[in-house]
C-alpha positions as a printed NumPy array, in Angstrom:
array([[  38.605,  -60.2  ,  -61.009],
       [  39.092,  -62.667,  -58.077],
       [  40.513,  -66.433,  -58.76 ],
       [  37.339,  -67.741,  -57.01 ],
       [  35.246,  -65.68 ,  -59.265],
       [  33.032,  -67.614,  -62.005],
       [  33.265,  -66.087,  -65.436],
       [  31.335,  -63.038,  -66.249],
       [  29.135,  -62.864,  -69.308],
       [  29.012,  -58.917,  -68.913],
       [  32.656,  -58.98 ,  -68.906],
       [  34.244,  -58.606,  -72.858],
       [  37.059,  -60.591,  -73.185],
       [  40.333,  -59.404,  -71.232],
       [  38.734,  -55.932,  -70.806],
       [  38.138,  -54.547,  -67.398],
       [  34.531,  -55.508,  -65.831],
       [  32.134,  -52.398,  -65.948],
       [  32.41 ,  -52.447,  -62.185],
       [  35.799,  -51.624,  -62.139],
       [  35.871,  -48.496,  -64.434],
       [  36.614,  -45.351,  -62.419],
       [  35.238,  -43.   ,  -65.05 ],
       [  32.594,  -43.076,  -67.857],
       [  33.532,  -41.2  ,  -70.961],
       [  31.533,  -39.884,  -73.703],
       [  27.92 ,  -40.286,  -71.836],
       [  27.669,  -37.201,  -69.535],
       [  24.369,  -36.323,  -70.962],
       [  23.073,  -39.714,  -69.872],
       [  24.649,  -39.442,  -66.803],
       [  23.308,  -35.887,  -65.727],
       [  19.483,  -36.819,  -66.907],
       [  19.741,  -39.449,  -64.148],
       [  21.373,  -36.921,  -61.609],
       [  18.628,  -34.522,  -62.343],
       [  15.771,  -36.833,  -61.682],
       [  17.63 ,  -37.918,  -58.656],
       [  18.148,  -34.343,  -57.23 ],
       [  14.478,  -33.779,  -57.905],
       [  13.6  ,  -37.016,  -55.925],
       [  11.635,  -38.484,  -58.851],
       [  13.391,  -41.644,  -59.186],
       [  11.573,  -44.316,  -61.316],
       [  11.888,  -48.081,  -60.586],
       [  12.879,  -49.249,  -63.671],
       [  15.424,  -47.558,  -66.264],
       [  16.624,  -48.79 ,  -69.745],
       [  19.981,  -47.718,  -70.867],
       [  20.297,  -48.151,  -74.34 ],
       [  22.578,  -47.884,  -77.185],
       [  25.177,  -49.57 ,  -79.507],
       [  27.175,  -52.244,  -77.83 ],
       [  30.494,  -51.202,  -75.887],
       [  29.781,  -47.426,  -75.551],
       [  29.736,  -47.533,  -71.447],
       [  26.148,  -48.656,  -70.82 ],
       [  26.962,  -51.272,  -68.361],
       [  29.709,  -48.778,  -66.737],
       [  26.636,  -46.14 ,  -66.414],
       [  24.668,  -48.752,  -64.963],
       [  27.037,  -49.547,  -62.34 ],
       [  27.951,  -45.968,  -61.408],
       [  24.224,  -45.606,  -60.969],
       [  23.974,  -48.578,  -58.674],
       [  26.926,  -47.548,  -56.442],
       [  25.335,  -44.177,  -55.914],
       [  21.868,  -45.268,  -55.279],
       [  23.228,  -47.496,  -52.337],
       [  25.713,  -45.186,  -50.959],
       [  23.293,  -42.458,  -50.793],
       [  19.498,  -43.74 ,  -51.052],
       [  16.934,  -41.506,  -52.44 ],
       [  14.325,  -39.556,  -50.282],
       [  16.887,  -39.107,  -47.2  ],
       [  15.497,  -36.853,  -44.603],
       [  16.916,  -33.697,  -43.54 ],
       [  19.468,  -34.254,  -40.751],
       [  20.92 ,  -31.742,  -38.069],
       [  22.464,  -29.637,  -40.86 ],
       [  19.734,  -29.816,  -43.304],
       [  19.001,  -31.634,  -46.096],
       [  21.911,  -33.159,  -48.255],
       [  23.259,  -30.943,  -51.13 ],
       [  22.119,  -31.881,  -54.531],
       [  24.554,  -34.653,  -56.316],
       [  26.834,  -33.22 ,  -59.051],
       [  28.496,  -36.654,  -59.892],
       [  27.925,  -40.633,  -59.505],
       [  31.547,  -40.663,  -58.368],
       [  32.213,  -42.586,  -55.317],
       [  35.616,  -42.379,  -53.59 ],
       [  37.679,  -45.779,  -53.801],
       [  37.887,  -46.012,  -50.053],
       [  33.85 ,  -45.754,  -49.77 ],
       [  32.425,  -48.851,  -48.143],
       [  29.953,  -49.44 ,  -50.845],
       [  32.582,  -49.051,  -53.756],
       [  34.833,  -51.305,  -51.978],
       [  32.096,  -54.246,  -51.58 ],
       [  30.923,  -53.631,  -55.332],
       [  34.843,  -54.128,  -56.517],
       [  34.899,  -57.163,  -54.383],
       [  31.364,  -58.482,  -55.65 ],
       [  30.243,  -58.435,  -52.025],
       [  27.483,  -55.623,  -51.875],
       [  24.476,  -57.085,  -50.212],
       [  21.894,  -54.317,  -51.828],
       [  23.432,  -55.28 ,  -55.515],
       [  21.776,  -57.968,  -57.67 ],
       [  22.743,  -59.215,  -61.108],
       [  20.527,  -60.602,  -63.975],
       [  22.781,  -62.092,  -66.535],
       [  23.268,  -65.339,  -68.434],
       [  24.709,  -67.835,  -66.298],
       [  28.119,  -70.251,  -66.392],
       [  27.367,  -73.74 ,  -67.454],
       [  29.97 ,  -75.54 ,  -64.991],
       [  29.362,  -78.737,  -66.898],
       [  29.949,  -77.437,  -70.57 ],
       [  32.215,  -74.752,  -69.531],
       [  30.422,  -72.17 ,  -71.45 ],
       [  27.865,  -69.583,  -70.552],
       [  24.102,  -70.182,  -71.382],
       [  22.622,  -68.924,  -74.268],
       [  20.07 ,  -66.676,  -72.578],
       [  18.894,  -65.589,  -69.193],
       [  16.21 ,  -68.19 ,  -68.236],
       [  12.829,  -68.076,  -65.904],
       [  15.2  ,  -69.973,  -63.17 ],
       [  17.463,  -67.158,  -62.999],
       [  14.583,  -64.85 ,  -62.806],
       [  12.709,  -66.848,  -60.022],
       [  16.032,  -66.972,  -57.739],
       [  16.045,  -62.869,  -58.157],
       [  12.381,  -62.926,  -56.73 ],
       [  13.296,  -65.202,  -53.885],
       [  15.983,  -62.879,  -52.801],
       [  13.917,  -59.993,  -52.714],
       [  11.097,  -61.3  ,  -50.768],
       [  13.577,  -61.139,  -48.125],
       [  14.014,  -57.705,  -46.517],
       [  17.272,  -55.724,  -47.111],
       [  19.9  ,  -56.166,  -44.348],
       [  20.074,  -52.519,  -43.285],
       [  16.658,  -51.343,  -44.684],
       [  18.643,  -49.152,  -47.481],
       [  18.092,  -49.394,  -51.361],
       [  18.476,  -52.2  ,  -53.459],
       [  19.346,  -52.263,  -57.439],
       [  19.485,  -54.967,  -59.774],
       [  21.324,  -54.707,  -62.956],
       [  20.045,  -56.738,  -66.045],
       [  22.704,  -57.212,  -68.619],
       [  21.694,  -57.34 ,  -71.001],
       [  17.778,  -57.581,  -70.781],
       [  18.248,  -58.431,  -74.488],
       [  19.246,  -62.178,  -73.695],
       [  15.95 ,  -62.703,  -71.475],
       [  14.178,  -65.651,  -73.478],
       [  10.628,  -65.482,  -73.684],
       [   9.522,  -67.01 ,  -70.146],
       [  12.237,  -64.933,  -68.441],
       [  10.814,  -61.818,  -69.949],
       [   7.238,  -62.658,  -68.752],
       [   8.485,  -63.304,  -65.351],
       [  10.698,  -60.011,  -65.135],
       [   7.639,  -58.207,  -66.348],
       [   5.897,  -59.08 ,  -63.121],
       [   8.984,  -57.693,  -61.023],
       [   8.331,  -54.279,  -62.999],
       [   4.561,  -54.59 ,  -62.485],
       [   4.763,  -54.804,  -58.698],
       [   8.139,  -53.5  ,  -57.712],
       [   9.705,  -54.566,  -54.474],
       [   9.863,  -51.499,  -51.967],
       [  12.76 ,  -49.273,  -52.125],
       [  14.359,  -51.126,  -55.342],
       [  15.352,  -49.971,  -58.725],
       [  15.802,  -51.984,  -61.957],
       [  18.581,  -51.122,  -64.255],
       [  18.086,  -52.495,  -67.72 ],
       [  20.919,  -52.58 ,  -70.297],
       [  19.838,  -53.258,  -73.804],
       [  21.543,  -52.972,  -77.359],
       [  17.936,  -53.271,  -79.033],
       [  15.129,  -51.917,  -76.966],
       [  12.678,  -52.287,  -79.518],
       [  13.117,  -56.13 ,  -79.423],
       [  12.038,  -56.194,  -75.769],
       [   8.38 ,  -56.435,  -74.737],
       [   6.698,  -53.578,  -75.321],
       [   5.432,  -53.585,  -71.789],
       [   8.685,  -53.849,  -70.198],
       [   9.611,  -50.833,  -72.208],
       [   6.497,  -48.898,  -71.168],
       [   7.327,  -49.392,  -67.593],
       [  10.702,  -48.131,  -67.581],
       [  12.325,  -44.698,  -68.261],
       [  14.785,  -44.599,  -71.192],
       [  18.3  ,  -43.387,  -70.81 ],
       [  20.285,  -43.33 ,  -74.36 ],
       [  23.916,  -43.637,  -74.624],
       [  25.774,  -42.328,  -77.985],
       [  28.616,  -43.871,  -79.797],
       [  32.144,  -42.42 ,  -78.564],
       [  33.947,  -39.525,  -80.333],
       [  37.936,  -40.38 ,  -81.107],
       [  38.846,  -38.322,  -78.014],
       [  36.421,  -39.999,  -75.683],
       [  37.727,  -43.294,  -77.174],
       [  41.218,  -42.819,  -76.683],
       [  40.441,  -41.688,  -73.23 ],
       [  38.444,  -44.737,  -72.426],
       [  40.878,  -47.432,  -73.624],
       [  43.958,  -45.643,  -71.797],
       [  41.711,  -45.878,  -68.701],
       [  41.535,  -49.894,  -69.49 ],
       [  45.524,  -49.992,  -69.953],
       [  45.483,  -49.174,  -73.503],
       [  48.499,  -47.044,  -74.936],
       [  47.265,  -44.25 ,  -76.893],
       [  48.621,  -44.379,  -80.458],
       [  48.311,  -43.056,  -83.955],
       [  45.899,  -45.759,  -84.636],
       [  42.97 ,  -44.729,  -82.29 ],
       [  41.462,  -42.681,  -84.742],
       [  41.214,  -45.82 ,  -87.374],
       [  39.863,  -47.98 ,  -84.112],
       [  36.932,  -45.138,  -83.362],
       [  36.081,  -45.36 ,  -87.001],
       [  36.054,  -49.127,  -87.447],
       [  34.098,  -49.655,  -83.736],
       [  31.312,  -46.906,  -84.514],
       [  32.544,  -45.513,  -81.408],
       [  32.097,  -48.564,  -79.316],
       [  34.959,  -49.392,  -76.937],
       [  33.891,  -52.836,  -76.57 ],
       [  34.112,  -53.323,  -80.044],
       [  37.648,  -51.445,  -80.226],
       [  38.887,  -54.168,  -77.799],
       [  38.055,  -56.766,  -80.186],
       [  39.633,  -55.35 ,  -82.647],
       [  42.459,  -54.939,  -80.625],
       [  42.304,  -58.194,  -79.163],
       [  42.076,  -60.067,  -82.762],
       [  44.575,  -57.498,  -84.59 ],
       [  41.498,  -56.212,  -86.284],
       [  43.46 ,  -52.978,  -87.752],
       [  45.961,  -55.333,  -89.668],
       [  43.114,  -57.507,  -91.001],
       [  41.007,  -54.619,  -92.151],
       [  44.072,  -53.369,  -93.836],
       [  44.188,  -56.859,  -96.009],
       [  40.55 ,  -56.604,  -96.608],
       [  40.554,  -52.972,  -98.048],
       [  43.628,  -54.103,  -99.834],
       [  41.876,  -57.238, -101.244],
       [  38.791,  -55.199, -102.416],
       [  41.153,  -52.929, -103.958],
       [  41.823,  -55.723, -106.689],
       [  38.235,  -56.164, -107.57 ],
       [  36.768,  -56.746, -110.156],
       [  39.918,  -58.991, -110.854],
       [  40.174,  -60.795, -107.352],
       [  43.593,  -61.568, -106.322],
       [  42.818,  -65.595, -105.61 ],
       [  46.09 ,  -66.17 , -104.177],
       [  45.845,  -63.658, -101.44 ],
       [  42.345,  -64.266, -101.054],
       [  43.226,  -67.966, -100.487],
       [  45.572,  -67.158,  -97.649],
       [  42.963,  -65.259,  -95.956],
       [  40.295,  -67.913,  -96.2  ],
       [  42.968,  -70.499,  -95.204],
       [  44.01 ,  -68.65 ,  -92.021],
       [  40.14 ,  -68.373,  -90.917],
       [  39.655,  -71.934,  -91.657],
       [  42.272,  -73.336,  -89.058],
       [  40.797,  -75.192,  -86.082],
       [  39.782,  -72.752,  -83.001],
       [  39.856,  -69.844,  -85.132],
       [  36.237,  -68.914,  -84.565],
       [  36.689,  -65.384,  -83.379],
       [  38.959,  -64.526,  -86.587],
       [  36.102,  -65.828,  -88.482],
       [  33.394,  -64.108,  -87.284],
       [  36.167,  -60.895,  -87.098],
       [  36.463,  -61.279,  -90.851],
       [  32.63 ,  -60.908,  -91.6  ],
       [  32.26 ,  -58.26 ,  -89.284],
       [  34.95 ,  -56.423,  -90.942],
       [  33.63 ,  -57.192,  -94.391],
       [  30.36 ,  -55.352,  -93.406],
       [  31.921,  -52.474,  -92.124],
       [  34.191,  -51.995,  -95.292],
       [  31.043,  -52.584,  -97.215],
       [  28.92 ,  -50.008,  -95.416],
       [  32.083,  -47.345,  -95.368],
       [  32.444,  -48.168,  -99.316],
       [  28.567,  -47.069,  -99.871],
       [  28.844,  -44.294,  -97.547],
       [  32.07 ,  -42.887,  -99.096],
       [  30.32 ,  -43.161, -102.62 ],
       [  27.089,  -41.575, -101.502],
       [  28.913,  -38.322,  -99.685],
       [  32.183,  -38.179, -101.975],
       [  34.329,  -38.796,  -99.456],
       [  35.797,  -40.612,  -96.114],
       [  35.474,  -38.669,  -92.672],
       [  38.807,  -40.951,  -91.466],
       [  40.818,  -43.336,  -93.195],
       [  40.889,  -46.576,  -91.432],
       [  43.503,  -48.23 ,  -93.637],
       [  46.146,  -47.328,  -96.046],
       [  44.918,  -46.284,  -99.416],
       [  41.2  ,  -46.921,  -98.516],
       [  39.811,  -43.749,  -99.737],
       [  41.559,  -44.582, -103.343],
       [  40.053,  -47.916, -103.197],
       [  36.72 ,  -46.985, -102.497],
       [  36.651,  -43.956, -104.607],
       [  37.313,  -46.324, -107.772],
       [  34.588,  -48.949, -106.707],
       [  31.656,  -46.403, -105.94 ],
       [  32.689,  -43.293, -107.937],
       [  28.954,  -41.904, -107.811],
       [  26.127,  -42.052, -105.785],
       [  24.671,  -44.124, -108.03 ],
       [  27.265,  -46.813, -107.813],
       [  27.008,  -46.494, -103.928],
       [  23.489,  -47.307, -104.059],
       [  24.154,  -50.516, -106.21 ],
       [  26.943,  -51.566, -103.765],
       [  24.744,  -51.104, -100.717],
       [  21.909,  -53.024, -102.441],
       [  24.108,  -55.958, -103.836],
       [  26.667,  -56.386, -100.821],
       [  23.474,  -56.513,  -98.362],
       [  22.772,  -59.576, -100.449],
       [  25.875,  -60.811, -100.207],
       [  26.479,  -60.521,  -96.589],
       [  23.168,  -62.039,  -95.816],
       [  24.166,  -64.967,  -97.757],
       [  27.268,  -65.149,  -95.796],
       [  25.3  ,  -65.034,  -92.308],
       [  22.964,  -67.799,  -93.529],
       [  26.237,  -70.019,  -94.499],
       [  27.675,  -69.406,  -91.169],
       [  24.37 ,  -70.102,  -89.516],
       [  23.952,  -73.841,  -91.065],
       [  28.17 ,  -74.062,  -90.102],
       [  29.288,  -74.251,  -93.706],
       [  33.223,  -74.641,  -93.933],
       [  34.198,  -70.913,  -93.001],
       [  37.329,  -70.894,  -95.45 ],
       [  34.9  ,  -71.752,  -98.344],
       [  32.486,  -69.18 ,  -97.089],
       [  35.127,  -66.411,  -96.915],
       [  35.99 ,  -67.307, -100.732],
       [  32.752,  -67.518, -101.798],
       [  31.844,  -64.18 , -100.381],
       [  34.868,  -62.572, -101.731],
       [  34.008,  -64.131, -105.476],
       [  30.646,  -62.433, -105.095],
       [  31.997,  -59.106, -104.296],
       [  33.83 ,  -59.429, -107.347],
       [  30.608,  -60.217, -109.238],
       [  29.223,  -56.837, -107.727],
       [  32.295,  -55.057, -108.532],
       [  31.936,  -55.908, -112.24 ],
       [  28.2  ,  -54.774, -112.344],
       [  28.928,  -51.549, -110.865],
       [  31.685,  -50.791, -113.102],
       [  29.287,  -51.829, -115.895]])
């Protein structure tokens, strides 16, 4: 990213921006579906790219945008006949569109993301109606070369009510030669009228091999831990980066080890975990701890229901879970009671309770759950 470029809400931590990905892993089916429509010259003006966070939806959107701008649909046959069907969305690195998009200077591309608040030095909570109005004003101008224009909305989930209604009008009366690409993590939460005006492309979680390849592309050295990363991240590369940045594998191992002391919780070790998380400036670590607790409890219930873990994400995890949830009946108890405990924790975080005390309270409640399930 250039030094003068503002922070971008569609970039995750220190991970490369989706525009910089040279390859897309694990989403060949979604990419081929778009190519088939493109080659059949049946391009829709609105596309909704859905799936879990961090599985490559934004990368796919940027690849689609580059292909549309570089080779606009509906080109007439030239001297040598119609252009051949496109087999890939890849563009050469030296292609003018690829260079301009990498530099953030492609005039045919617009973005709709949560804006950066320069005064408060943080991103705004959502995409506002003012941002949609700015987008509309840009579309009142004709494209510089009469080419195709693309707008990437990342994420459409961030549109507030007024912005969503304003954006709906754009979809209802789309500018000529314009395609909207909406990245969404929860399509059912969007306005039904927005969903009905878009074609859906679904992106799936990545398997271990695709996960390792995507991490390698982003500069992460492939190690034996990549299977654990894939398991804990749910096939999300973005989630894997959060785990890497927050030392998540070590933290998950500590959580599993603590669960292994249930129902007689090791209070000394639990206190150390809570004390470390309660330090000032550790908000990201607190979030990661609660996220990993959710993951651990979901894996515990699944292991009890199925009788096994596909992949062990921490040393001794299978043994701990087999003891805590030895049967499908115990797994159902864990699933029901743990859901209540984590909901209580989420409420505590929402009302800004002390994070250290909240972590301890959650672990004590889980100790009670373990005692009841054992009984």
